[in-house]
N, C-alpha and C positions, 0 to 999 in steps of 0.2 A: 504494500500500500504506500503510495506516494501522494502527498497533497501539497499544493503550492498556494501561497498567499502573497499577493503582489501589493506593493505600496501600502503596507500596513502602518497605520499611525498608532501612537501609544494607546489611545482610547479604543482601538480595534483589537488590541492584544488580548483583552478579556474574552472576546469572541473566539479567538484562536485557542486560548487556554481552555475555554469551555469545550470546544471540539476535541482538544487533546485529552481532557479529563475523561471523556467518553471512551477513548481508546485505552486509557489507563484502567478504567473499570472493566472493560472487556478482557484486558490482559490479566487482571487480578482474578477474574472469574474462571479463566482458562489455565492458570499457572499456580503452582504451589511455592513460588519464590518471589523475590523482589524483582521489580522492573528497573532496568538500567537504561538511563536516558543520557545520551551525549548531547551537549549544547555547544554548537560550534559557530564561531564567528569572531570577527575582530573586536578589539576593545571598543566599547560604546555601541555595539550592535544591538543591544537590548536583551541579552541573556538573563541578567539578574532581574530586570523589569518583568520579563515573562514569568520568572519563577514567583515573583511577588503576586502577579495576577492569578497564577495557577494555585498558589497557596490560599488565596482569598476564596476561590471557587471550591477548594477542598476543605473550606471552613477552618483553616489554621488561623488562630487568633493572634499569634505572636507577630511582631514586626519583623519581616524578612529583610535581612541585610546581606550585602555581598560578603562571601566567605574568603575573599582574596587574602586577607591578613590572618584570619584564624584557620584557614584551609577547609574547615568543615563546620556546618551548622546543622543541628537536628531540630526539626519541628514536627513532633508527632510522627506520622508515617513518612514524612519527607526528610531526606538527607540531602543537603545541598553542599556540593564539594567544588572547590576551585583549585586547579593545578597550575595556575599561571606562574606562581613563584617557584615551582620546582625547577631545579637546574639539571637534575639527573632523574631518569625514569624511576629508579629504585626508591626515590624519596616518597613515592606514592604509598609505600607500605606503611608509613606512619599514620595513614588515615584509618587503619583498622576496620576495613569494610567487610572482612571475612564472615563474621557471624550474621550481619544484616543481609547478606546476599541470599540467604536461605529463608528470610522472613516473608511470608505471604503478606501482600498488601503494602509493603514498603516501596517507596519510589526513591531511587537514587539518581539525582540530577547532577551531572558532572560538567562543569565548565573547564575548558582547556584539557580534554581527555588525552589529546595527542602527546601531552607532556609526561604521562605516566601510566595510562591504562594498560598498555601492552605488558609492562613489567609486572603488573599484578594480575594479569590474565583476565581483564574485564572486557566483555564483549557487549555491545549495546543491543537492546531490544528495539529502541527507537533512536534516530538521529534527527535532531532539530537544527537546521542551519539558518543562521541569521546573516543577512547581507545588508550592510549599511548603505542607504541610498543618499540620504541627506539628513539634516537635523530633525525632520518631521517623519520620514518614512523609512521602512525596512521591507525587504522581501524576506519571506520565510518559507521553509519547506519542512515537512514532517515525513520521515521515511521509516517504515518498519523494516527490520533486518531479518 
């Protein structure tokens, strides 16, 4: 399944997040493990903003912040990870994701997965790509793997 969203503005992200939440629900109904989601795109492309919108739809009450400096933030069933600061792939091991990978209903959202995912053998169930167009708009795609 591939879906494209063109010229998405920030207020449209909630609709994209709502669509994606349905895919997550279907995944959870069909699988007995966590869902791994790679969020790909340049700095400022909207990855963390999307996670905030998704968390709101999934009724997370906490204020979602970028995990760039803390590397990982847990919000109920959502684990938000950012590998931007990793210099070596092996550094991803400090995230300690092993036990959560088998938890049904968990959603592991990973920004900058290319910096560490291979070293800890993470394979995505979905890849969300964000392409910065201008200050107002992004293109997005959702791909199931």
